[in-house]
C-alpha positions as CSV (number, residue, x, y, z in Angstrom):
1,M,16.8,15.8,10.5
2,A,14.6,13.1,12.1
3,E,13.2,10.4,10.0
4,N,9.6,10.5,9.1
5,A,7.2,7.5,9.5
6,I,7.7,6.4,5.9
7,Q,11.5,6.5,6.1
8,K,11.4,4.4,9.3
9,R,9.2,1.9,7.6
10,L,11.5,1.7,4.6
11,V,14.4,0.8,6.9
12,L,12.2,-2.0,8.5
13,A,11.2,-3.3,5.1
14,R,14.8,-3.3,3.8
15,N,15.9,-5.2,6.9
16,G,13.1,-7.8,6.7
17,Q,11.7,-6.5,10.0
18,D,8.2,-5.4,9.0
19,P,5.5,-8.1,9.1
20,R,3.2,-5.9,7.0
21,V,5.6,-6.2,3.9
22,I,3.9,-8.0,1.0
23,G,7.1,-7.6,-1.1
24,R,9.6,-5.6,-3.0
25,M,8.3,-4.2,-6.3
26,E,10.6,-2.6,-8.8
27,S,9.9,0.9,-7.5
28,G,9.4,0.3,-3.8
29,W,7.8,-1.7,-1.0
30,L,4.2,-2.9,-1.0
31,V,2.8,-3.3,2.5
32,L,-0.6,-3.9,4.1
33,A,-1.7,-0.8,6.1
34,D,-1.6,-0.8,9.9
35,T,-5.3,-0.9,10.0
36,Q,-7.8,-2.5,7.6
37,P,-11.0,-0.4,7.4
38,L,-11.4,-2.0,4.0
39,A,-9.9,-5.5,3.5
40,G,-6.7,-5.3,1.5
41,Y,-5.8,-1.7,2.1
42,C,-2.2,-1.4,1.0
43,I,0.5,1.2,0.7
44,L,3.3,1.4,-1.9
45,M,6.3,3.3,-0.5
46,A,8.9,4.5,-3.0
47,D,12.4,3.2,-2.5
48,P,14.7,5.0,-2.8
49,D,12.9,7.6,-0.8
50,V,11.9,10.7,-2.7
51,E,9.9,13.7,-1.6
52,S,7.3,13.5,-4.4
53,L,6.5,12.0,-7.8
54,N,7.6,15.2,-9.4
55,A,11.0,14.9,-7.9
56,M,11.7,11.6,-9.7
57,P,13.3,11.2,-13.2
58,E,10.7,10.2,-15.8
59,A,11.7,6.5,-16.0
60,A,11.4,6.1,-12.2
61,R,8.0,7.9,-12.3
62,L,6.7,5.5,-14.9
63,R,8.0,2.5,-12.9
64,Y,6.3,3.7,-9.7
65,L,3.0,4.4,-11.4
66,S,3.1,1.1,-13.2
67,D,3.8,-0.7,-9.9
68,T,0.9,1.2,-8.3
69,V,-1.5,0.0,-10.9
70,R,-0.1,-3.6,-10.9
71,A,-0.8,-3.7,-7.1
72,G,-4.3,-2.4,-7.8
73,D,-4.9,-5.1,-10.4
74,A,-3.7,-7.8,-8.0
75,L,-6.0,-6.4,-5.3
76,L,-9.0,-6.5,-7.6
77,R,-8.3,-10.2,-8.4
78,A,-7.4,-11.2,-4.8
79,T,-10.3,-9.4,-3.0
80,G,-13.1,-9.3,-5.5
81,A,-13.3,-5.5,-5.0
82,E,-15.5,-3.5,-7.3
83,R,-12.8,-0.9,-7.9
84,I,-9.5,0.5,-6.5
85,N,-8.9,4.0,-5.2
86,Y,-5.4,5.5,-5.4
87,E,-4.3,8.3,-3.1
88,T,-0.7,9.5,-3.5
89,W,0.6,11.4,-0.6
90,C,3.8,13.1,0.5
91,N,2.6,16.1,2.7
92,L,2.9,15.2,6.4
93,A,5.7,12.7,5.7
94,P,7.5,14.1,2.7
95,S,8.3,10.7,1.3
96,L,6.4,9.4,-1.7
97,H,3.8,6.7,-0.9
98,T,0.5,5.7,-2.4
99,H,-2.5,4.4,-0.6
100,I,-4.1,1.6,-2.7
101,V,-7.6,1.0,-1.4
102,P,-10.1,-1.7,-2.5
103,R,-13.7,-0.5,-2.6
104,Y,-16.5,-2.9,-2.4
105,A,-20.0,-3.1,-3.7
106,N,-21.3,-4.0,-0.2
107,E,-20.2,-0.8,1.4
108,A,-22.9,1.5,2.7
109,P,-24.0,3.8,-0.1
110,K,-23.0,7.0,1.8
111,Q,-19.5,5.5,2.5
112,R,-18.9,4.2,-1.0
113,V,-18.7,7.6,-2.6
114,L,-16.3,9.1,0.0
115,P,-12.5,8.8,0.3
116,M,-11.7,5.9,2.7
117,C,-10.1,8.3,5.3
118,V,-13.4,10.3,5.4
119,A,-15.8,7.4,5.2
120,Y,-14.2,5.3,7.9
121,D,-12.5,5.7,11.3
122,V,-9.1,4.4,10.1
123,A,-7.5,4.6,13.5
124,A,-10.2,2.5,15.0
125,A,-10.4,-0.1,12.2
126,R,-9.2,-3.7,12.6
127,P,-5.5,-3.7,13.1
128,F,-3.1,-5.6,10.8
129,D,-2.9,-9.2,11.9
130,S,-0.1,-11.3,10.6
131,V,-2.1,-14.5,10.9
132,A,-5.5,-13.3,9.6
133,D,-3.8,-11.3,6.8
134,A,-1.4,-14.0,5.7
135,P,-3.6,-15.6,3.0
136,L,-4.2,-12.3,1.3
137,M,-0.5,-11.4,1.5
138,H,0.4,-14.8,0.0
139,T,-2.1,-14.4,-2.8
140,L,-0.8,-10.9,-3.6
141,R,2.8,-12.2,-3.7
142,K,1.9,-14.9,-6.1
143,L,-0.1,-12.5,-8.4
144,L,2.7,-9.9,-8.4
145,D,5.6,-12.5,-8.4
146,I,7.3,-10.7,-5.5
147,T,8.8,-11.8,-2.1
148,P,9.3,-10.0,1.2
149,A,12.8,-9.0,2.2
150,G,15.1,-11.7,3.4
151,V,13.2,-14.5,1.7
């Protein structure tokens, strides 16, 4: 069976070949998303790969959920966001991953109440930029006490 997009990214993260990697958390890899419709938009990818949260043993579930909230707490501190939205997906790519999305007080009122993928054109948003995004990534690493692969 062909690898899905998340599985391919896991291989890159493990090999230190993905510039979007913020770092390795206990349950998986925290990365900045390919595009940044909202500054600080991250994804936590479970590692080892698993098809869903329900397919994990209870202890692994709790680690994953704890890491998800820890990443959200760090994003709140690093970005000054008003709140964090969490979207756990595993449909199109049957590999557990959670979108961790800072939401800001200065968003347009109609956009603020919608899921990010509905409120914004994610594909057309500012792409990840290893130079521009480096300060946020560094801050998140410090707050979470994590390092990227190979460091």
